[in-house]
C-alpha positions as CSV (number, residue, x, y, z in Angstrom):
1,M,-19.5,-31.1,6.4
2,E,-18.8,-35.1,6.8
3,R,-17.4,-36.1,9.6
4,Y,-14.0,-38.1,9.0
5,S,-12.2,-41.1,11.1
6,L,-8.9,-41.1,11.1
7,T,-6.7,-44.0,9.8
8,K,-3.5,-45.0,10.8
9,R,-1.9,-43.3,7.8
10,D,-3.7,-40.0,8.8
11,Y,-1.7,-40.4,12.3
12,I,1.6,-41.0,10.6
13,V,0.8,-38.0,8.2
14,I,-0.4,-35.8,11.1
15,L,2.8,-36.9,13.3
16,F,5.2,-35.8,10.3
17,I,3.3,-32.3,10.1
18,I,3.8,-32.1,13.5
19,V,7.4,-32.6,13.5
20,L,8.0,-30.9,10.2
21,S,6.0,-27.4,11.6
22,F,7.9,-27.4,14.8
23,M,11.2,-27.8,12.5
24,V,10.5,-25.0,10.7
25,S,9.5,-22.6,13.6
26,I,12.3,-23.2,15.4
27,L,14.9,-22.5,12.8
28,N,13.2,-19.1,12.6
29,Y,13.2,-18.9,16.6
30,K,16.1,-16.2,16.8
31,E,14.5,-13.7,14.5
32,L,11.0,-13.9,15.6
33,G,10.8,-14.7,19.3
34,I,8.5,-17.1,21.7
35,K,5.3,-15.2,20.5
36,D,5.6,-14.9,16.5
37,T,7.5,-18.5,16.6
38,G,4.2,-20.2,18.2
39,M,2.3,-18.5,15.4
40,L,4.4,-19.8,13.0
41,F,4.1,-23.1,14.2
42,A,-0.1,-23.0,14.1
43,A,0.6,-21.4,10.4
44,T,2.9,-24.2,9.4
45,F,0.5,-26.8,10.7
46,A,-2.7,-25.5,9.4
47,L,-0.8,-25.1,5.9
48,L,0.5,-28.6,5.6
49,A,-2.4,-30.3,6.9
50,E,-4.9,-27.8,4.5
51,V,-2.6,-29.3,1.4
52,Y,-2.9,-33.0,2.8
53,L,-6.5,-32.8,3.1
54,L,-6.9,-31.8,-0.6
55,I,-6.2,-35.4,-1.2
56,K,-9.0,-36.6,0.5
57,D,-11.7,-33.7,0.7
58,I,-11.1,-30.7,-1.4
59,N,-14.2,-28.4,0.1
60,F,-13.2,-29.2,3.7
61,S,-9.7,-28.1,3.0
62,I,-10.8,-24.8,1.6
63,I,-13.3,-24.5,4.4
64,L,-10.0,-25.0,7.1
65,F,-7.9,-22.5,4.8
66,I,-10.5,-19.5,5.1
67,L,-10.7,-20.5,9.1
68,S,-6.5,-19.9,9.3
69,F,-6.3,-17.0,7.5
70,P,-5.7,-15.4,11.1
71,F,-2.8,-17.8,11.5
72,L,-1.3,-18.1,7.6
73,V,-1.0,-14.1,7.4
74,T,1.4,-14.5,10.1
75,A,3.7,-16.6,8.6
76,R,4.7,-13.6,6.0
77,K,7.2,-12.6,8.8
78,A,9.1,-15.7,7.8
79,V,8.1,-16.7,4.6
80,Y,7.5,-13.6,1.8
81,F,10.2,-13.8,-0.7
82,D,10.0,-13.3,-4.6
83,L,10.8,-16.8,-6.7
84,F,11.5,-16.2,-10.3
85,I,8.2,-14.5,-11.1
86,F,6.2,-15.8,-8.3
87,K,5.7,-14.2,-4.7
88,V,5.6,-16.7,-1.9
89,T,3.7,-17.1,1.2
90,Y,1.4,-19.3,2.7
91,E,-1.7,-18.3,0.8
92,T,-0.2,-18.3,-2.4
93,I,1.5,-21.9,-1.8
94,Y,-1.8,-23.2,-0.7
95,I,-3.7,-21.6,-3.6
96,T,-1.4,-22.6,-6.5
97,I,-1.3,-26.2,-5.2
98,L,-5.3,-25.9,-5.0
99,F,-5.8,-24.6,-8.5
100,I,-3.8,-27.3,-9.8
101,F,-6.0,-30.0,-7.9
102,C,-9.1,-27.7,-9.7
103,F,-7.7,-27.1,-12.9
104,R,-9.5,-29.7,-14.9
105,D,-13.0,-28.5,-13.3
106,I,-12.1,-25.1,-14.0
107,K,-11.2,-25.8,-17.7
108,S,-14.6,-27.8,-17.8
109,F,-16.6,-24.9,-16.3
110,I,-15.1,-22.5,-18.8
111,L,-15.7,-24.5,-21.5
112,E,-19.5,-25.0,-20.3
113,I,-19.8,-21.2,-20.0
114,Y,-18.7,-20.8,-23.5
115,Y,-20.5,-23.3,-25.0
116,K,-23.7,-23.3,-23.0
117,Q,-24.2,-20.5,-20.6
118,Q,-23.5,-17.5,-22.7
119,D,-25.2,-15.2,-19.9
120,K,-21.9,-15.9,-17.6
121,L,-19.5,-15.2,-20.5
122,N,-19.0,-11.3,-20.1
123,Y,-18.2,-11.7,-16.6
124,I,-15.4,-14.5,-17.0
125,A,-14.1,-12.3,-19.8
126,Y,-14.0,-9.2,-17.4
127,I,-12.1,-11.2,-15.2
128,C,-9.4,-12.3,-17.9
129,I,-9.0,-8.9,-19.1
130,F,-8.7,-7.8,-15.9
131,V,-5.7,-10.3,-15.5
132,I,-3.9,-9.9,-18.8
133,F,-3.9,-6.0,-18.5
134,S,-2.8,-6.3,-14.8
135,L,0.5,-8.6,-15.8
136,N,1.1,-6.5,-18.7
137,S,1.7,-3.5,-16.4
138,A,5.0,-5.2,-15.3
139,I,6.5,-4.7,-18.9
140,F,6.7,-0.9,-18.0
141,S,8.4,-1.7,-14.9
142,D,12.0,-1.0,-14.1
143,N,11.9,-4.5,-12.4
144,I,9.8,-6.7,-14.5
145,K,10.2,-10.0,-12.4
146,R,9.6,-8.0,-9.2
147,S,6.3,-6.5,-10.5
148,F,5.3,-10.0,-12.0
149,A,5.5,-11.7,-8.6
150,S,3.7,-8.7,-7.3
151,T,0.8,-9.0,-10.0
152,Y,1.0,-12.6,-9.2
153,I,0.2,-12.4,-5.6
154,A,-2.0,-9.2,-6.0
155,V,-4.2,-10.5,-9.3
156,V,-3.7,-13.9,-10.4
157,I,-3.9,-15.5,-6.6
158,P,-7.3,-14.4,-6.1
159,V,-8.7,-14.9,-9.1
160,M,-7.3,-18.7,-9.4
161,F,-8.9,-18.9,-5.4
162,A,-12.2,-17.9,-6.8
163,L,-12.3,-19.9,-9.6
164,S,-11.5,-23.0,-7.5
165,L,-14.1,-21.6,-5.0
166,Y,-16.8,-21.6,-7.5
167,V,-16.1,-24.9,-9.1
168,R,-15.9,-26.7,-5.5
169,F,-18.9,-25.1,-4.4
170,K,-21.3,-24.1,-7.2
171,D,-23.6,-27.5,-6.1
172,K,-22.8,-27.6,-2.6
173,N,-23.7,-25.7,0.8
174,F,-21.8,-22.7,0.5
175,K,-23.3,-21.4,4.3
176,Y,-20.0,-23.2,5.2
177,I,-18.1,-20.7,3.5
178,I,-20.2,-17.9,5.2
179,Y,-19.5,-19.2,8.8
180,A,-16.1,-19.8,8.0
181,I,-15.3,-16.0,7.1
182,I,-17.3,-15.1,10.4
183,M,-15.4,-17.4,12.6
184,Q,-11.9,-16.4,11.5
185,C,-12.8,-12.7,11.9
186,D,-13.7,-14.0,15.5
187,L,-10.5,-15.2,15.9
188,S,-8.5,-11.9,15.1
189,C,-10.9,-10.2,17.4
190,I,-9.9,-12.5,20.2
191,Y,-6.1,-11.6,19.3
192,G,-6.9,-8.1,19.5
193,V,-8.7,-8.4,22.7
194,I,-5.3,-10.3,23.9
195,Q,-3.4,-7.3,22.5
196,I,-5.2,-4.8,24.2
197,I,-4.6,-6.6,27.8
198,L,-0.8,-7.5,27.3
199,N,-0.2,-3.8,26.3
200,R,-2.6,-2.5,29.4
201,I,-4.5,-0.5,26.9
202,T,-7.2,1.3,28.8
203,P,-10.6,2.5,26.9
204,F,-9.2,6.1,27.4
205,T,-6.0,5.8,25.6
206,I,-7.1,3.3,22.9
207,V,-6.8,6.3,20.4
208,E,-3.5,7.3,20.7
209,K,-2.5,3.4,21.0
210,R,-4.3,2.0,18.2
211,L,-1.5,1.3,15.8
212,N,-0.6,-1.3,18.9
213,I,-3.8,-3.1,18.3
214,T,-3.3,-5.0,14.8
215,F,-5.6,-7.7,15.4
216,G,-2.8,-9.9,13.6
217,Y,-3.0,-7.8,10.2
218,H,0.0,-5.5,10.5
219,N,-2.3,-2.2,11.1
220,V,-5.8,-1.6,12.3
221,N,-7.0,-0.3,8.6
222,I,-6.4,-3.7,7.0
223,F,-8.3,-5.3,9.8
224,A,-11.3,-2.6,9.7
225,G,-11.4,-3.5,5.7
226,I,-11.9,-7.3,6.8
227,V,-14.6,-6.8,9.4
228,I,-16.8,-4.5,7.2
229,L,-16.9,-7.4,4.9
230,I,-17.8,-9.6,7.3
231,L,-20.4,-7.7,9.6
232,P,-23.2,-7.5,6.7
233,F,-23.2,-11.4,6.7
234,I,-23.6,-11.6,10.5
235,L,-26.4,-9.3,10.5
236,N,-28.3,-10.6,7.7
237,E,-28.1,-14.1,9.2
238,I,-29.3,-13.1,12.7
239,L,-32.2,-10.9,11.2
240,Y,-33.3,-13.0,8.1
241,E,-32.2,-16.8,8.4
242,K,-33.7,-19.4,10.1
243,N,-31.0,-20.8,12.5
244,N,-31.0,-23.3,15.2
245,K,-29.8,-21.8,18.6
246,K,-26.3,-23.1,18.7
247,I,-25.5,-21.3,15.7
248,L,-27.7,-17.9,16.7
249,R,-25.4,-17.9,20.0
250,F,-22.4,-17.9,17.7
251,L,-24.0,-15.1,15.3
252,I,-24.7,-12.7,18.1
253,I,-21.2,-13.5,19.8
254,S,-19.7,-12.9,16.8
255,L,-21.7,-9.4,16.3
256,F,-20.4,-8.1,19.5
257,L,-17.0,-9.2,19.0
258,C,-16.7,-7.7,15.5
259,S,-18.8,-4.4,15.8
260,G,-16.8,-3.7,19.4
261,A,-13.5,-4.5,17.3
262,L,-14.1,-2.2,14.7
263,F,-15.0,0.8,16.9
264,I,-11.8,0.4,18.4
265,T,-10.0,0.4,15.6
266,F,-11.2,4.3,15.2
267,T,-10.9,3.8,11.2
268,R,-13.4,6.6,10.1
269,G,-13.9,4.9,6.5
270,A,-14.9,1.9,8.4
271,W,-17.3,3.4,10.8
272,I,-19.2,4.9,7.8
273,A,-19.2,1.9,5.6
274,F,-20.6,-0.1,8.7
275,F,-23.4,2.5,9.4
276,L,-24.6,2.4,5.7
277,S,-24.4,-1.3,5.8
278,V,-26.8,-1.7,8.5
279,L,-29.2,0.4,7.0
280,I,-29.1,-1.7,3.7
281,I,-29.7,-4.7,5.8
282,L,-32.5,-3.2,7.5
283,I,-34.4,-2.5,3.9
284,S,-37.5,-4.9,4.5
285,K,-41.0,-4.6,5.6
286,K,-39.9,-6.5,8.6
287,Y,-37.7,-3.8,10.0
288,K,-38.8,-0.5,8.5
289,K,-39.7,1.3,11.6
290,L,-36.3,0.3,12.7
291,F,-34.8,1.6,9.4
292,Y,-36.7,4.9,9.6
293,A,-35.7,5.4,13.4
294,L,-32.0,5.3,12.4
295,I,-32.9,7.5,9.4
296,A,-33.9,10.3,11.5
297,L,-31.2,9.5,14.1
298,C,-28.9,9.9,11.2
299,I,-30.6,13.7,10.4
300,A,-30.5,14.5,13.7
301,F,-27.1,14.1,14.7
302,I,-25.5,14.0,11.3
303,R,-23.4,16.9,12.0
304,P,-21.2,16.1,15.6
305,A,-21.1,12.5,14.4
306,M,-19.1,13.7,11.0
307,T,-17.1,15.8,12.9
308,F,-16.5,13.0,15.6
309,I,-15.8,10.4,12.8
310,L,-13.4,13.3,10.8
311,K,-11.6,14.1,13.8
312,R,-11.2,10.2,15.3
313,G,-12.7,11.8,18.3
314,T,-9.7,14.1,18.7
315,N,-9.9,17.8,18.7
316,M,-7.3,17.9,15.6
317,D,-7.9,20.2,12.7
318,L,-8.6,17.8,9.4
319,L,-6.1,20.1,7.7
320,M,-3.4,19.8,10.6
321,N,-3.8,15.7,10.2
322,E,-1.0,14.5,8.7
323,S,-2.8,11.3,8.0
324,S,-5.7,12.9,5.9
325,I,-3.1,15.5,4.2
326,A,-0.8,12.6,3.0
327,R,-3.6,11.1,1.3
328,L,-4.5,14.4,-0.2
329,Q,-1.2,14.4,-1.7
330,S,-1.4,11.0,-3.1
331,L,-4.6,12.1,-4.9
332,Y,-2.5,14.5,-7.1
333,T,0.5,13.0,-7.2
334,S,-1.0,9.5,-8.2
335,L,-3.0,11.5,-11.0
336,F,0.4,12.8,-12.5
337,I,1.6,9.1,-12.4
338,M,-1.4,8.0,-14.2
339,I,-1.1,10.6,-16.8
340,R,2.7,9.7,-17.4
341,Y,2.1,6.1,-17.3
342,P,-1.6,5.2,-18.2
343,F,-0.5,1.4,-18.7
344,G,0.8,1.1,-15.1
345,I,4.0,1.4,-13.4
346,G,4.2,-2.4,-12.3
347,G,2.9,-4.3,-9.1
348,G,4.6,-3.1,-6.3
349,N,6.3,-0.1,-7.4
350,F,4.0,2.7,-6.2
351,A,6.4,3.8,-3.3
352,D,9.5,4.1,-5.4
353,V,7.7,6.0,-8.1
354,Y,5.9,7.9,-5.5
355,K,8.9,9.5,-4.0
356,K,10.1,10.6,-8.0
357,S,6.8,12.3,-8.8
358,L,6.0,13.8,-5.4
359,I,7.3,17.5,-6.3
360,E,5.0,17.3,-9.7
361,G,2.1,16.2,-7.7
362,Y,2.6,18.8,-5.1
363,Y,2.9,21.9,-7.8
364,I,-0.2,20.3,-9.5
365,M,-2.4,20.7,-6.2
366,P,-4.4,24.3,-6.4
367,K,-2.2,26.7,-4.8
368,G,-5.2,28.1,-2.4
369,L,-5.1,24.1,-1.2
370,R,-1.2,24.4,-0.9
371,D,-1.1,27.4,1.2
372,N,-3.4,26.3,3.7
373,I,-2.3,22.7,4.5
374,T,0.7,21.1,6.8
375,V,2.8,19.0,4.3
376,A,3.0,15.1,5.6
377,S,6.3,14.7,6.9
378,Y,6.8,11.1,5.2
379,N,6.6,9.2,2.0
380,L,3.6,6.8,1.2
381,E,3.7,3.0,0.6
382,A,1.0,3.0,-1.1
383,A,-1.8,5.2,-2.5
384,H,-4.5,5.0,0.2
385,N,-7.3,4.7,-2.3
386,L,-7.7,1.3,-4.1
387,W,-8.8,2.9,-7.6
388,L,-5.5,5.2,-7.6
389,Q,-3.6,2.0,-6.5
390,I,-5.1,-0.3,-9.2
391,A,-4.4,2.5,-11.9
392,T,-1.1,3.4,-11.1
393,E,0.4,0.1,-10.7
394,F,-1.7,-1.9,-13.1
395,G,-3.0,0.8,-15.3
396,I,-6.1,2.7,-16.1
397,I,-7.6,0.1,-17.9
398,S,-7.4,-2.5,-15.3
399,A,-8.8,-0.2,-12.7
400,A,-11.9,0.2,-15.3
401,V,-12.3,-3.6,-15.7
402,F,-12.3,-4.2,-12.1
403,F,-14.8,-1.6,-11.4
404,I,-16.9,-3.4,-14.4
405,I,-16.5,-6.7,-12.3
406,I,-17.7,-4.8,-9.2
407,L,-20.6,-3.3,-10.9
408,N,-21.4,-6.4,-12.7
409,R,-21.9,-8.3,-9.4
410,F,-23.5,-5.2,-7.9
411,I,-26.2,-5.1,-10.2
412,Y,-27.1,-8.6,-10.0
413,A,-27.4,-8.5,-6.4
414,V,-29.4,-5.7,-6.4
415,K,-31.8,-6.9,-8.7
416,N,-32.0,-9.9,-6.4
417,F,-31.8,-7.8,-3.3
418,K,-34.2,-10.3,-1.3
419,Y,-31.9,-12.7,-1.4
420,C,-28.5,-10.6,-1.6
421,R,-28.8,-8.0,1.0
422,A,-25.6,-9.0,2.7
423,E,-23.6,-9.0,-0.4
424,V,-25.3,-5.4,-1.9
425,A,-24.1,-4.0,1.8
426,C,-20.7,-5.6,1.6
427,I,-19.8,-4.5,-2.0
428,I,-21.0,-0.7,-1.0
429,S,-18.8,-0.8,2.2
430,Y,-15.9,-2.4,0.2
431,L,-16.6,0.8,-2.5
432,I,-16.6,3.4,0.5
433,F,-13.5,1.9,2.5
434,S,-11.8,1.7,-0.8
435,V,-11.9,5.2,-1.4
436,L,-12.5,7.2,2.0
437,T,-9.3,4.8,4.1
438,G,-7.8,3.1,1.2
439,V,-7.0,-0.5,0.8
440,E,-4.4,-2.7,-1.6
441,F,-4.9,-5.8,-2.9
442,E,-1.7,-7.0,-1.5
443,H,0.2,-5.2,1.4
444,K,3.4,-6.9,2.4
445,G,2.0,-10.3,1.9
446,I,-1.7,-9.7,3.5
447,I,-4.3,-10.4,0.8
448,T,-7.3,-11.5,3.1
449,M,-9.4,-8.5,2.0
450,T,-8.9,-9.2,-1.6
451,L,-9.9,-12.8,-1.0
452,L,-12.6,-12.1,1.0
453,I,-14.1,-9.6,-2.1
454,W,-13.4,-12.1,-4.3
455,I,-15.1,-14.9,-1.9
456,V,-18.6,-12.2,-2.0
457,F,-18.6,-12.2,-5.8
458,M,-18.5,-16.2,-5.7
459,I,-21.3,-16.3,-3.2
460,I,-23.6,-14.0,-5.5
461,E,-22.9,-16.3,-8.3
462,F,-24.0,-19.3,-6.0
463,K,-26.9,-17.6,-5.1
464,R,-27.7,-17.0,-8.9
465,N,-27.5,-20.7,-9.3
466,Q,-29.5,-21.3,-6.3
467,I,-32.3,-19.0,-7.5
468,K,-32.2,-20.6,-11.0
469,I,-33.3,-23.8,-9.4
470,E,-35.9,-22.3,-7.2
C-alpha cells in the first residue's frame, strides 16, 4: 500500500473525529462502564476515519475496516437498532457508504459479466436469487419491517461488501486482504489473553470458565468460527508462499496465537474442522510424509480423541449434556417449522417461532430417543445449525441457493487446488462448523464470520483472474 503524508486538512479532520468519538463515548459511559466506553471510542474513531478515507483511498479504507473488526463489533452495545427497514450497526453504516461509493463500478462489473463474461453469470445470478428469496421471507413474518431489517444486516450487507471488495481489488494486490484478516484475528486473541489474566483463569479452570473468554465476540463459539477461517490462510502462507523474514515471523506468531486461542475455546466442531483443514493444507508432494504421519496418528487415536472432543474434555455423558440435547431438539423443531413455513418465517424470528413450535418438534422426535434424553431447560435463540437457520428464517430455497453458491466456489477451488488450498480448507471448515457447532449470518449485531466467508469467496475469484492472466 502507498504511504501518505498528512495535510493540514487531514489533521483538522482527525481532531474533529477524536472530539466526536469522545462525545459519543461519554454519552454512553453510564450504561457501558469504563472498559466498554474505551472500546466504543476506538470503534467510533475507526469508523469515522475509515469513512473519511473512502474519499482519499477506498482500498486502504477497506483494509483498515477489516483490521478494525474486533473494535467495531464492540460498538453494538451502544449502536444496534432498527431504522425503518435497516439494521444499524457500525459495520452496516460503513458497508452501506462503501457500496454507494462503489455503486458505479459494481454496475459496470455486472454489465460486463452479462455481455462479455458469461462464465461468471451463473455465480452472480445465484447471489441475486439468494438475496431476493431471503428478502421475500419477510412477507411471511408477523413483523415485516423487523424481518427486512434482519435480512438487511444478515444477507444484503455481506453481499454488498463482497461486491465492493471485488470491484476494488480485482486488479490489485489482494494479499493485503489476507494479511488484514489474519491481523484482526490476532487482536481478538490478544484480547482473549487479557480476559484470562483479568478473570484469573487458570489452565485447569478454562473448561468451566470458557464462557468468560469471549475474545470480544459475545461467546467463544462465534470466535472459534472466525478462527477456523483464518488458520488455513496462515498455514498456507507459512508452508507455500515466499515471504520475507518479517512477514514470516508475523505469520508464525499468528499461528501460535490463533491455534492456542482455538484450543481454549473448547468448541468441538472447530477442533474437528481445524484438524481436517491442516490435513487439506498438507496435501502436496512437499509434505506428503507429514500428511501420512498425521493420518496414521488419526487412525491410532481416533477413538480417544473423538471421546475427548464430544465430551469437551469432561466426563459428562453426551445424552446428559444440555448443550448437545438442545441442538437435537432444535433439529426436530426446525424441521417442523420448515414443513409449516417453506418460504421462511422472516429474519430474526427464529426464537419466537421456536417457542411456539417446541412441543410439536418434541413429539416428532422418535419415542426411543425421547425416553433416553434429558430435555434442555432453556429455549434456543438460534437453530445452532446454519442450514436449519437459513431454511427456517429465509426459506428452503434460500438455503439451497446458498449451498449452490458455496458448491460453486468449492468446485472451482478444488479444480485449482494448487492455488486454492487455503480456500478449500476454509470452505470445508465452514461446512463442518456450520453443522456441528452452528453459526448464524447475524447474531445480535455480529456478522464478522459472514463477512469473512464472503471474503473467502472473493479471494477465490481474485485467484481465478490471476490464473487466467498466467
